[in-house]
C-alpha positions as CSV (number, residue, x, y, z in Angstrom):
1,M,89.2,125.1,90.3
2,S,85.8,123.9,89.3
3,V,85.2,122.4,85.8
4,A,82.4,123.5,83.5
5,V,81.5,121.7,80.2
6,V,79.8,123.6,77.4
7,T,78.6,121.5,74.5
8,G,78.5,123.3,71.1
9,S,81.0,125.9,72.2
10,S,82.8,126.4,68.9
11,S,80.6,129.5,68.1
12,G,77.6,131.6,69.1
13,I,75.9,131.2,72.4
14,G,78.1,128.3,73.4
15,A,81.4,130.0,72.8
16,K,80.2,133.1,74.7
17,T,79.0,131.0,77.6
18,A,82.3,129.2,77.8
19,E,84.2,132.5,77.7
20,T,82.0,133.9,80.5
21,L,82.5,130.8,82.7
22,A,86.3,130.8,82.1
23,A,86.4,134.5,83.3
24,T,85.1,133.4,86.7
25,V,86.1,130.3,88.6
26,Y,86.0,127.6,86.0
27,S,88.4,125.5,84.0
28,V,86.4,124.8,80.8
29,I,85.8,121.9,78.5
30,L,84.9,123.0,75.0
31,H,83.0,120.7,72.7
32,A,82.2,120.7,69.0
33,H,81.2,118.1,66.4
34,R,83.0,119.2,63.2
35,N,83.9,122.9,63.7
36,L,87.5,122.4,64.8
37,H,88.5,125.9,63.7
38,G,85.8,127.4,65.8
39,L,86.7,125.2,68.8
40,Q,90.3,126.3,68.6
41,T,89.3,130.0,68.2
42,T,87.2,129.9,71.3
43,A,90.0,128.2,73.3
44,R,92.5,130.9,72.1
45,R,90.1,133.7,73.0
46,I,89.8,132.3,76.5
47,Q,93.5,131.9,77.0
48,T,94.3,135.4,75.5
49,Q,91.7,137.1,77.8
50,A,93.0,135.2,80.9
51,K,96.6,136.2,80.1
52,A,95.7,139.8,79.6
53,E,94.1,139.7,83.1
54,G,97.0,137.9,84.7
55,R,95.0,134.8,85.3
56,E,95.6,131.2,84.4
57,V,92.8,129.1,83.1
58,Q,92.9,125.5,81.8
59,V,91.0,124.6,78.6
60,L,90.3,121.1,77.2
61,C,88.8,120.7,73.7
62,I,86.8,117.6,72.8
63,T,85.0,116.6,69.6
64,A,82.0,114.3,69.6
65,N,78.9,113.6,67.5
66,L,76.1,114.0,70.0
67,A,73.7,112.0,67.8
68,D,75.8,108.9,68.6
69,S,75.2,107.2,71.9
70,A,78.8,105.8,72.2
71,A,80.2,109.3,71.5
72,R,78.0,110.8,74.2
73,R,79.3,108.3,76.7
74,D,82.9,108.9,75.6
75,L,82.4,112.7,76.0
76,V,81.1,112.3,79.6
77,D,83.8,109.8,80.5
78,A,86.5,112.2,79.2
79,A,85.0,115.2,80.9
80,F,84.9,113.6,84.3
81,A,88.3,112.0,83.9
82,W,90.0,115.3,83.2
83,K,90.1,116.6,86.8
84,G,88.0,114.0,88.6
85,S,84.7,116.0,88.8
86,V,82.5,118.4,86.9
87,S,80.7,121.2,88.7
88,A,78.6,122.6,85.8
89,W,77.4,121.1,82.5
90,I,75.7,123.2,79.8
91,N,73.8,121.3,77.1
92,N,74.0,124.0,74.4
93,A,74.8,122.0,71.3
94,G,72.1,121.9,68.5
95,V,72.0,121.1,64.8
96,D,71.4,124.0,62.3
97,V,68.4,123.0,60.2
98,L,67.6,126.5,58.9
99,T,70.7,127.4,56.8
100,G,73.2,125.7,54.6
101,G,72.5,122.3,53.0
102,R,70.3,121.1,55.9
103,G,67.9,124.1,55.3
104,K,67.0,122.5,52.0
105,L,66.0,119.1,53.5
106,A,62.4,118.0,53.8
107,F,60.6,119.0,56.9
108,E,60.5,115.5,58.3
109,D,64.3,115.1,57.8
110,R,65.0,118.3,59.6
111,L,62.7,117.4,62.5
112,A,64.4,114.0,62.8
113,L,67.8,115.7,63.0
114,L,66.6,118.1,65.7
115,W,65.1,115.3,67.6
116,Q,68.2,113.2,67.4
117,V,70.7,115.9,68.4
118,D,68.9,118.6,70.3
119,V,66.3,116.5,72.2
120,A,67.8,113.0,72.5
121,G,71.3,114.4,72.9
122,T,70.2,116.7,75.7
123,I,68.2,114.0,77.5
124,H,70.8,111.3,77.3
125,L,73.7,113.6,78.2
126,S,71.8,114.9,81.2
127,R,71.0,111.5,82.5
128,L,74.6,110.3,82.1
129,V,75.9,113.5,83.7
130,T,73.5,113.4,86.7
131,A,74.5,109.8,87.4
132,R,78.2,110.8,87.4
133,M,77.5,113.9,89.5
134,Q,75.7,111.7,92.0
135,R,78.6,109.3,92.2
136,Q,81.1,112.1,92.6
137,Q,79.1,113.4,95.5
138,V,79.0,110.0,97.2
139,R,82.7,109.6,96.6
140,A,83.5,113.1,98.0
141,A,81.3,112.4,101.1
142,G,81.2,116.2,101.7
143,A,84.8,116.9,100.8
144,E,85.9,119.8,98.6
145,L,85.2,119.3,94.9
146,G,86.9,122.4,93.7
147,C,83.9,124.5,94.5
148,A,82.2,125.8,97.6
149,A,81.3,122.9,99.9
150,D,77.6,123.9,99.9
151,A,77.4,124.4,96.2
152,A,75.4,121.7,94.3
153,P,76.6,120.7,90.8
154,S,74.5,122.2,88.1
155,I,73.1,121.2,84.7
156,V,71.7,123.8,82.3
157,N,69.7,123.0,79.2
158,I,68.9,125.4,76.4
159,G,65.3,126.0,75.6
160,W,63.4,128.7,73.6
161,D,61.1,131.4,74.8
162,Q,58.7,130.8,71.9
163,A,58.4,127.1,72.6
164,L,55.3,127.4,74.9
165,L,53.8,130.3,73.0
166,G,54.0,129.0,69.4
167,M,55.3,130.5,66.2
168,E,54.0,130.3,62.6
169,G,55.9,128.6,59.8
170,D,58.3,125.7,59.5
171,A,60.7,127.2,62.0
172,G,58.0,127.3,64.7
173,Q,56.8,123.8,63.8
174,L,60.4,122.5,64.1
175,F,61.5,124.3,67.2
176,C,58.4,124.6,69.3
177,P,58.0,120.8,69.7
178,T,61.7,120.1,70.2
179,K,62.5,122.9,72.5
180,G,59.2,122.3,74.3
181,A,60.4,118.7,74.9
182,I,63.6,119.9,76.4
183,I,61.8,122.3,78.7
184,A,59.5,119.5,79.9
185,F,62.4,117.0,80.3
186,T,64.4,119.6,82.3
187,R,61.5,120.1,84.8
188,A,61.1,116.3,85.2
189,L,64.9,115.8,85.8
190,A,65.0,118.7,88.2
191,L,62.3,117.1,90.3
192,S,64.2,113.8,90.2
193,V,67.6,114.9,91.4
194,A,67.0,118.1,93.5
195,P,68.4,119.3,95.8
196,Q,71.6,117.3,95.2
197,I,71.9,118.6,91.7
198,R,70.5,121.8,90.3
199,V,68.8,121.5,86.8
200,N,67.6,124.5,84.9
201,C,66.5,125.5,81.4
202,V,67.2,128.9,79.9
């Protein structure tokens, strides 16, 4: 069975993405920073749904602070060590700077957090993951990797449909530049590693 990693899968879009992947052909690796309850809840939902459908799906939960370079490397190492290869990696994790205590921070502090987690986290994880995916392809030398032999491994980054259009207010000034950077990076990475690895932004 193929392995898919979804960062930020303790709630919201990440949790739903992980559940959808687990309902197809993937064993899933779930990731969170601090939300252990959400991480465990997502894992239980996946297992409960699989059991109800008479399927077996394997789930691994990992916590990591994606603002920390060592933690990012450890996450990638653990993901690829679990079953020897990863077929899909979804960079969904992002820091909430609009609600809670962070929503009260100064604009420059919120922008710095977004740049550190959303942008730098996505860029560095993508580069680490593409390097590992390239090595696993060389190692496999065309052998089965738990997915179709002609299926290239995939990386998906999360953008924002308003990033290239613009939006008024602090939210727009925070997320347009950061998500715009992710979109631009994704295009550059896709050109760098295609067709061996598929890289897309949604």
